[in-house]
N, C-alpha and C positions, 0 to 999 in steps of 0.2 A: 439059147433056143430062140430062134426067130420064127414067128408065125405070120402068114399073111391071111387076113381076114377080109372077105369080099362082102360088102353090104350094099343095099339100095338106099342111097342118101335121099331119095324122094319120098320114101316111106317114113311116116312119122314115127310109128312104132319101132321100126328098125333103128332109125337115127337116135331115138331116145335110149334104146337098149345099148347101142354102141357108145354113145356118150357116157353112160353109166360105167361101162368097162374101160373106157379110155381114162377116166378118173381113177380107176383102181389100178391100172397098169401104168406105173410111173418109170419102169426101167427101160422103156423103149424097145421091148422085145417083140412088139406086134406091129406089123405094117397094116394100117387100116386102109382099105381100098374101097373108094366109092365107086360103084359100077355105073352110076349115073353121070359121073363127071365127064366133061366133053373130051378130055385127054385119055380116058380109059378105053382100051381096046381088048375085049375078051380074046380075040385071035392072037394079039401080042403076048397075052398071058398064058396061052395054050389052052383056053377054055372055050366051051361051046357057048356062043352068044345067047342062044335060047335057053339052055339049061341053067345058065347062071342067074337068069331071071326067076327061075322056078324054086331053087332050093339053095340053102346056105352052103358056101364053099370056103374051106380053109386049106391052105397049103402049110405043111409043117416044114421044119427046118432041113428035112432030108428031101424036100421036094415032092412028097407024096401028097396027093389031093384027097381030102375027106369032104364028103357032102352029106346033106341032111342032117339027121340026128347025130351021126358020127362027128360031124363037124363041131 
């Protein structure tokens, strides 16, 4: 199962939480995507550039997008 987790790398709280989960997830089944990275494009990922800044987004292995608490 491959998940894509989108996070705000400039947010200290978000980054700390993601770092915690990165250490726990050692099988490489999660693609961690920093939405503040210069190479990131919400449009290229099929995401709304404004909405991705507001709530958590996770794409599951079947391509379904989960947001907010469901993510």
